C-alpha positions in Angstrom: 86.8 87.2 82.0 86.2 84.7 84.9 85.4 86.3 88.3 85.4 84.9 91.8 82.3 83.3 93.2 79.7 85.8 94.3 79.6 87.2 97.8 76.2 87.8 99.4 76.9 91.4 100.4 76.0 94.0 97.7 78.8 96.5 97.1 77.1 99.8 98.2 80.4 101.7 98.0 80.7 100.9 94.3 77.1 101.7 93.6 77.4 105.1 95.3 80.4 106.0 93.2 78.8 104.9 90.0 75.9 107.2 90.8 78.2 110.1 91.7 80.2 109.6 88.5 77.1 109.3 86.3 78.2 106.1 84.7 76.0 103.4 83.3 77.1 99.9 83.9 78.0 99.6 80.2 79.9 102.9 80.3 82.0 101.8 83.3 82.8 98.5 81.7 83.8 100.2 78.5 86.2 102.6 80.3 87.8 99.8 82.3 88.4 97.9 79.0 89.9 101.1 77.4 92.2 101.7 80.4 93.3 98.1 80.3 94.4 98.6 76.7 96.6 101.5 77.8 98.4 99.0 80.0 98.6 96.2 77.5 95.6 94.2 78.9 92.9 92.7 76.7 89.9 92.9 78.9 86.3 92.0 77.8 84.1 93.4 80.5 80.5 94.4 79.8 77.4 95.7 81.7 76.8 92.2 83.1 80.3 92.2 84.6 79.5 95.4 86.5 76.2 94.0 87.7 78.1 91.1 89.2 80.5 93.5 90.9 77.6 95.4 92.4 76.2 92.1 93.7 79.4 91.5 95.6 81.7 89.6 93.3 85.4 90.6 93.3 87.1 91.1 89.9 90.4 89.3 89.5 94.0 90.5 89.2 94.6 94.1 88.2 91.0 95.0 87.5 90.2 96.6 90.9 93.1 99.0 90.4 91.9 99.8 86.9 88.4 100.5 88.1 89.8 102.8 90.8 91.8 104.7 88.2 88.7 105.1 86.1 86.9 106.8 89.0 89.9 108.8 89.9 90.0 110.3 86.5 86.3 111.0 86.4 85.9 112.4 89.8 89.2 114.3 90.1 90.3 112.8 93.4 92.4 109.8 94.2 90.5 106.6 94.9 91.8 103.2 95.8 90.3 99.8 95.2 89.4 99.6 98.8 87.4 102.9 98.5 85.3 101.0 95.9 84.8 98.0 98.2 87.1 95.9 96.1 90.3 93.9 96.9 93.6 95.7 96.6 95.4 95.7 93.3 97.6 92.9 92.3 101.4 93.4 92.1 101.4 93.3 88.3 99.7 96.7 88.2 101.2 98.3 91.3 103.9 100.7 90.5 102.8 101.8 87.1 100.6 104.6 88.6 101.7 108.2 88.1 100.6 109.6 91.5 98.4 112.6 91.8 100.3 114.2 94.7 103.8 113.9 96.2 102.3 112.2 99.3 100.8 109.5 97.1 104.0 109.2 95.2 105.8 108.4 98.5 103.2 105.8 99.3 103.5 104.1 96.0 107.3 104.1 95.8 107.7 103.2 99.4 105.4 100.2 98.9 107.6 99.2 95.9 110.8 99.4 97.9 109.4 97.3 100.8 108.0 94.6 98.5 111.3 94.4 96.6 113.4 94.5 99.8 111.4 91.6 101.1 112.7 89.3 98.4 109.4 88.9 96.7 110.6 86.7 93.8 107.3 87.2 91.9 107.9 91.0 91.8 111.1 90.4 89.7 109.2 88.2 87.3 106.6 90.8 86.3 106.6 91.3 82.6 107.5 94.6 80.9 104.4 96.3 79.5 104.9 98.6 76.5 101.5 100.1 76.8 102.2 101.0 80.4 104.6 103.6 79.2 102.0 105.8 77.6 100.1 107.2 80.7 103.1 108.1 82.9 105.0 109.9 80.1 101.9 111.8 79.1 101.1 112.8 82.6 104.6 114.0 83.2 104.6 116.1 80.0 101.2 117.8 80.5 100.8 117.6 84.3 101.0 120.7 86.3 103.9 121.2 88.7 103.4 120.3 92.4 102.7 123.5 94.3 104.1 122.3 97.6 106.2 119.4 98.9 107.2 120.8 102.3 106.1 118.7 105.3 105.6 120.3 108.7 106.9 118.6 111.8 104.3 116.5 113.6 103.4 118.3 116.9 104.4 116.4 119.9 102.0 115.7 122.8 103.4 117.1 126.1 104.5 114.4 128.4 102.1 115.5 131.2 99.0 115.1 129.1 99.9 111.8 127.6 97.6 109.0 128.9 99.5 106.8 131.3 99.6 103.1 130.2 97.5 100.8 132.3 99.8 98.2 133.8 98.2 94.8 134.0 98.6 92.9 137.2 101.2 90.2 137.5 103.3 90.9 134.3 105.2 93.8 132.9 104.0 95.7 129.9 105.6 94.4 126.7 107.7 96.9 124.9 106.5 97.8 121.4 108.6 96.3 118.6 111.2 98.6 117.0 110.1 99.4 113.5 112.5 97.6 111.1 114.9 100.0 109.5 113.4 103.2 111.1 115.3 103.0 114.5 117.7 105.8 113.6 115.1 108.3 112.6 112.1 109.4 114.7 108.8 110.0 113.0 108.7 113.5 111.5 112.4 114.1 112.1 113.8 117.1 110.3 115.7 116.4 107.1 119.0 118.3 106.8 121.4 119.2 104.0 123.7 116.5 105.4 121.0 113.9 104.8 120.6 114.9 101.2 124.4 114.9 100.7 124.5 111.4 102.1 121.8 110.2 99.6 123.8 111.7 96.7 127.0 110.1 98.0 125.3 106.7 98.2 124.1 107.1 94.6 127.7 107.7 93.4 128.8 104.6 95.3 126.1 102.3 93.9 126.7 103.8 90.4 130.4 102.8 90.6 129.5 99.3 91.7 127.0 99.0 88.9 129.4 100.1 86.3 132.2 97.8 87.4 130.4 94.7 88.6 126.9 94.7 87.2 123.5 95.6 88.5 123.1 92.3 90.4 126.1 92.9 92.7 124.6 95.5 95.1 121.0 96.0 93.8 119.4 94.5 96.9 121.5 96.6 99.2 120.4 99.7 97.3 116.7 98.8 97.6 117.1 98.2 101.4 118.8 101.5 101.7 115.9 103.2 100.0 113.5 101.4 102.3 115.3 102.0 105.6 116.9 105.4 105.0 115.3 107.3 102.1 111.6 106.5 102.9 111.8 107.8 106.5 113.3 111.0 105.2 110.5 111.4 102.7 108.1 110.9 105.6 110.0 113.3 107.8 109.7 117.1 107.9 111.4 119.6 105.6 110.9 123.0 104.2 110.2 123.6 100.5 113.8 124.0 99.3 115.0 121.0 101.2 112.0 119.0 100.1 112.7 119.6 96.4 116.3 118.5 96.9 115.1 115.4 98.8 112.7 114.4 96.1 115.5 114.9 93.5 117.9 112.6 95.4 115.1 110.0 95.9 114.4 110.2 92.2 118.0 109.5 91.3 118.3 106.5 93.6 115.0 105.1 92.4 116.1 105.4 88.8 119.3 103.6 89.8 117.2 100.9 91.4 115.4 100.6 88.1 118.6 100.6 86.1 120.1 97.8 88.2 116.9 95.8 87.9 117.0 96.3 84.2 120.6 95.0 84.2 119.5 91.7 85.9 116.6 91.3 83.4 113.8 92.2 85.9 112.2 94.3 83.2 108.7 94.8 84.6 110.2 95.8 88.0 112.6 98.2 86.3 109.8 99.7 84.4 107.9 100.4 87.6 111.0 102.0 89.3 111.5 104.2 86.2 107.8 105.4 86.4 108.2 106.2 90.0 111.5 108.0 89.5 109.7 110.1 86.9 107.1 111.1 89.4 109.6 111.9 92.1 111.5 114.1 89.6 108.3 116.0 89.0 107.9 116.6 92.7 111.5 117.8 92.8 110.7 120.3 90.1 113.6 119.0 88.0 112.3 118.9 84.4 115.8 118.0 83.0 116.1 115.0 85.3 112.7 113.8 84.3 113.8 113.9 80.7 116.8 111.8 81.7 114.5 109.2 83.3 112.4 109.1 80.0 115.7 108.5 78.1 116.4 105.6 80.5 113.0 104.2 79.8 113.7 104.6 76.1 117.0 102.7 76.5 115.1 99.8 78.0 112.5 99.8 75.3 115.3 99.7 72.7 117.0 96.8 74.4 113.7 94.9 74.5 113.0 95.6 70.8 110.2 98.1 71.3 111.6 100.7 68.9 108.4 102.7 68.3 107.7 103.2 72.0 111.4 104.1 72.5 111.1 106.9 69.9 107.9 108.2 71.5 109.6 108.3 75.0 112.6 110.2 73.8 110.5 112.7 71.9 108.5 113.3 75.0 111.8 113.9 76.8 112.8 116.4 74.1 109.5 118.2 74.4 109.8 118.4 78.2 113.4 119.6 78.1 112.9 122.1 75.3 115.9 123.7 73.5 117.4 125.5 76.5 119.3 122.6 78.0 123.1 122.3 77.9 124.6 121.0 74.6 125.7 117.8 76.3 122.1 117.0 77.4 120.8 117.8 73.9 123.4 115.4 72.5 122.3 112.7 74.9 118.7 113.2 73.8 119.5 113.1 70.1 121.7 110.0 70.4 118.9 108.2 72.3 116.5 109.0 69.5 119.0 107.7 67.0 119.3 104.4 68.9 115.5 104.0 68.8 115.4 104.6 65.0 118.3 102.3 64.6 116.6 99.3 66.2 113.6 100.0 63.8 116.0 100.0 60.8 115.0 103.6 59.9 118.3 104.7 58.2 117.4 108.3 57.4 115.9 109.2 60.8 118.7 107.4 62.6 121.4 109.2 60.6 119.8 112.6 61.1 119.5 112.1 64.8 123.2 111.1 65.0 124.2 114.2 63.1 122.2 116.4 65.5 123.9 114.6 68.5 127.3 115.1 67.0 126.7 118.8 66.4 125.3 119.3 69.8 128.3 117.7 71.5 130.7 119.8 69.3 128.9 122.9 70.7 129.7 122.0 74.3 132.4 124.1 76.0 134.6 123.3 79.0 132.8 125.9 81.2 129.3 124.6 80.5 127.2 123.7 83.5 126.4 120.0 83.0 124.1 118.1 85.3 126.0 115.3 87.2 123.9 112.6 85.5 124.9 113.8 82.0 128.6 114.0 82.6 129.2 110.5 81.3 128.1 111.6 77.8 131.4 112.5 76.1 133.1 111.6 72.8 133.6 108.0 73.9 129.9 107.6 74.6 128.9 109.3 71.4 131.2 107.0 69.5 129.6 104.1 71.3 126.1 105.3 70.2 127.3 105.5 66.6 128.7 102.0 66.8 125.5 100.5 68.1 123.4 102.4 65.5 125.5 101.3 62.6 125.5 97.7 63.9 121.7 97.8 64.0 121.6 99.2 60.5 124.1 96.5 59.4 126.6 99.2 58.3 129.4 97.1 59.8 132.5 99.1 58.6 131.2 102.3 60.2 130.2 100.4 63.3 133.7 98.9 63.7 135.4 102.3 63.2 133.2 104.0 65.9 133.4 101.1 68.3 137.2 101.1 68.1 137.3 104.8 68.8 135.0 104.4 71.8 137.2 101.7 73.3 140.3 103.9 72.8 138.6 106.9 74.5 136.5 105.1 77.2 137.9 105.1 80.8 138.7 101.6 82.2 136.3 102.2 85.1 133.3 101.8 82.7 133.8 98.1 82.7 130.4 97.0 81.5 130.1 99.7 78.8 133.5 98.7 77.4 132.3 95.1 77.4 129.2 96.1 75.4 131.3 98.0 72.9 133.7 95.2 72.5 130.8 92.9 71.6 129.6 95.5 69.1 133.0 95.6 67.6 133.1 91.8 67.4 129.7 91.8 65.7 131.0 94.4 63.2 134.1 92.3 62.5 131.9 89.3 62.0 129.7 91.2 59.5 132.9 92.2 57.6 133.9 88.5 57.4 136.8 88.9 59.8 136.0 85.7 61.8 139.3 85.4 63.7 139.2 88.9 65.0 135.5 88.7 65.9 136.0 85.5 67.9 139.0 86.9 69.7 137.1 90.0 70.7 134.0 88.1 71.8 136.1 85.7 73.9 137.5 88.6 75.8 134.0 90.0 76.4 132.7 86.6 77.5 135.5 86.3 80.0 134.5 89.7 81.5 130.8 88.9 81.4 131.5 85.7 83.5 132.9 87.9 86.3 129.9 90.3 86.4 126.4 90.0 87.7 124.8 91.4 84.6 122.1 89.7 82.5 122.7 92.3 79.8 126.3 91.4 79.6 125.5 87.8 79.1 122.8 88.6 76.5 125.2 90.7 74.5 127.5 87.7 74.3 124.7 85.3 73.5 123.5 87.6 70.7 127.0 87.4 69.1 126.9 83.6 69.5 123.6 83.5 67.6 125.2 85.4 64.8 128.0 82.8 64.8 125.7 80.0 64.1 126.2 80.0 60.3 130.0 79.5 60.9 129.7 76.9 63.6 132.1 74.4 61.9 134.9 77.0 61.3 138.0 76.6 63.4 137.9 80.1 65.0 134.3 79.4 66.1 135.3 76.0 67.6 138.2 77.7 69.4 135.8 80.4 70.7 133.4 77.9 72.1 136.1 76.0 73.8 137.3 79.1 75.6 133.8 80.0 76.7 133.1 76.5 77.9 136.2 76.7 80.0 134.7 79.7 81.8 131.9 77.5 83.1 
């Protein structure tokens, strides 16, 4: 690894912490390399590297944050790169941390919202890191619950004891600038039930927009809402019960920010939002929602072709949820596992998980209490999962049957989901040799994708087109390409 030119000032902060932790230089280098592997980084530090850091050189990129995490784990208290006398962590690492406390979680996710809201293009180019899934899911599963999230109001200084500002001669005192986005909430303002209801309503609004028009349509507006409305609430004052509900609502909106980022192919950013949503769900004390976040992370891993990681994530979700959840939630978990096995081509494991999902959904009753986030999982969604799995296993006749059933049952408002299923059906028809029907279905989906701001919708269509390549000279394929070209 190449480091920056040496500074002349020795790093006494780092030296003191190395002594406190009882590390040798070689031992610290080894731990940094090992932690890098957990995050998909191939680092080659050794004792000479640590000697250079102690002499004042600054390690590049993500390494300061990794070093801080090594000391945090060793000493049992949260340390930052600055605490070690090092530069702050680079954006590529920021957001993958699973915070030690609710306060730190707010700091991390708030920083992510602000960076994203500020149109930092590089943030949306960060790569997805499969190894970065390991630590957050493990910490969520085995971490102890947060004992307290309540925040007491900040005591106000009486007006009569506040120091009077000194007025300079000849010109008036300039007024302090209004904090951007925080004008409507004073610092420490009490959070009410109405505030939390508003957060929930906003979530429903943005979910509807996402379903109908794609994640790119209103994603930026959602992130700005999180920055300007949700973060001030999290930094306000609230009792324990209100605080748990507040963190739950924040987790839901943060997961949705990740979902819409995933839909525009900002996969590294989406991954960071999902990690932070998982931590906020822990602060909310909502184990079931945490499992749902892990399922979402598994979905992204499936889409990106990381089947093994997807299986691991959904199994952690199942462990965390246990067997006491509603049948609909159990069905969702089993179906998600099936999708992961399907992308790996594991026929037996995929089929077994589909059977468990089907049985769980059959056990559901109209009076069951189903979490709001799981209500979408019905017969139409289960048929969709079957269609995707059989497509991945190249069992095209079964895939077509289930995809057709899903389209018959699925409400029109789920525009993007219906588009995906239509492409799955087109792929199945193509696999069965029914070229005319396949091209007709895909042309309909391509027309819908052109009207959405969804990279996933476009990619579904492109995947079908790649499968068309062996038939490129056939008349139905030429007709399909002409229709798509007319869409621009």
